[in-house]
C-alpha positions in Angstrom: -0.6 0.3 -0.3 1.1 3.2 -0.7 1.5 6.2 1.2 1.7 10.5 -0.1 4.3 12.3 1.1 2.9 15.0 2.7 4.4 17.9 1.4 8.1 19.8 2.8 7.4 23.0 5.0 8.4 24.0 1.1 5.9 23.3 -0.6 3.5 24.7 1.8 1.1 26.5 0.3 0.4 30.5 2.1 -1.9 32.4 0.5 -1.6 35.7 2.3 -5.3 38.0 1.5 -4.7 41.2 1.4 -6.4 45.1 -0.2 -6.0 46.1 -3.4 -2.3 48.2 -3.4 -1.4 47.5 -0.1 1.7 47.4 0.2 2.3 46.5 3.5 1.0 43.3 2.5 3.7 42.8 -1.0 5.8 43.2 1.6 5.6 40.8 3.4 4.8 38.3 0.6 8.4 39.0 -0.4 10.1 38.7 2.8 7.9 35.8 3.0 9.4 34.4 -0.6 12.4 35.2 0.2 12.3 32.2 2.8 11.7 30.9 0.2 8.1 30.1 1.7 5.3 29.1 -1.1 3.2 32.4 -1.2 0.8 33.6 -3.1 -0.8 37.3 -2.9 -4.9 37.3 -2.9 -5.6 41.1 -3.8 -8.9 39.8 -5.8 -11.9 38.2 -4.1 -11.3 36.0 -7.3 -8.1 35.2 -5.9 -9.2 35.3 -2.0 -12.1 32.9 -2.8 -9.5 29.9 -3.3 -8.4 31.3 0.4 -9.7 26.9 2.2 -7.4 25.1 0.0 -4.2 27.1 0.9 -2.5 25.5 3.8 -2.4 29.0 5.6 -4.3 32.3 5.0 -2.7 35.2 6.3 -5.1 38.5 6.6 -3.6 41.6 6.6 -6.1 43.9 8.3 -6.2 48.2 8.5 -8.7 49.0 10.4 -10.0 51.7 7.9 -10.8 49.5 5.0 -11.0 45.3 5.3 -14.4 45.6 5.4 -14.7 47.1 2.5 -11.5 45.3 0.7 -13.3 41.7 -2.0 -10.7 39.9 -0.7 -10.5 39.7 2.9 -14.6 39.5 3.2 -13.9 37.1 0.4 -10.8 35.3 2.3 -12.5 35.3 5.7 -15.6 34.2 4.7 -14.2 30.8 3.1 -13.2 30.0 6.8 -10.0 28.2 6.0 -8.6 26.0 8.4 -5.3 28.1 9.5 -6.5 31.6 9.3 -3.5 34.4 11.0 -4.8 38.0 11.9 -2.2 40.3 10.6 -2.6 44.2 12.1 -1.1 46.9 9.8 -2.3 49.4 12.8 -3.9 48.8 16.1 -7.3 47.9 15.7 -10.1 45.5 17.3 -10.3 42.0 16.0 -12.9 41.0 14.0 -15.3 37.9 14.5 -13.8 34.8 12.6 -12.3 31.6 13.7 -9.0 33.0 14.3 -6.2 30.0 14.8 -3.2 32.8 17.0 -3.6 36.0 17.8 -3.2 38.7 15.8 0.3 40.0 14.9 1.1 43.3 14.2 2.9 44.3 10.9 4.8 47.1 12.1 8.7 47.2 11.9 11.1 45.6 9.6 8.8 42.5 7.5 12.1 40.4 6.9 11.6 40.1 10.9 8.2 39.3 11.0 8.2 36.9 7.8 11.1 35.1 10.0 8.6 35.2 12.5 5.6 33.9 10.4 8.0 31.1 9.2 9.2 30.0 12.6 5.2 29.9 13.9 4.4 27.9 10.1 7.6 25.9 10.9 5.9 24.6 14.0 2.4 24.5 12.6 3.3 22.0 10.1 4.7 20.6 12.0 1.4 19.3 14.3 -0.2 19.3 11.9 2.6 17.0 10.3 3.5 14.6 13.6 -1.5 14.5 13.8 -2.1 13.3 10.0 0.3 10.8 10.6 -0.6 9.8 14.0 -5.1 9.6 12.4 -3.0 7.3 9.5 -1.9 5.5 12.2 -5.3 4.8 13.7 -6.3 4.1 10.5 -4.5 1.3 10.0 -4.4 -0.4 12.9 -8.6 0.0 12.2 
């Protein structure tokens, strides 16, 4: 019996949902890409409609514009299984199924990207262990 290999950390798909022309989000995508992560920006509703297909969805929120941004609202409505809120400015976090506490995007993007990479690596490790355990249970049933 053949088993599918889990994608490596670098092969996991990270979707960053952001408003059109959000330069902070674009900078974050570039910094994550520089770490060799598989990252896509979703700055349109069509791209954001695939948020639940990504391994991880990072939502970049601005207090004045997130509700009027089709890409952000679409991604949130897709209810991705691992959704990270990123705050461009201090604000109240909208109601959603957030996986973590909000992360501020203020500061050097390379440091923020490295923090994300560490967080994502830990998540992928836990998800892989969880899947391995459930596969093992299925084989012994």
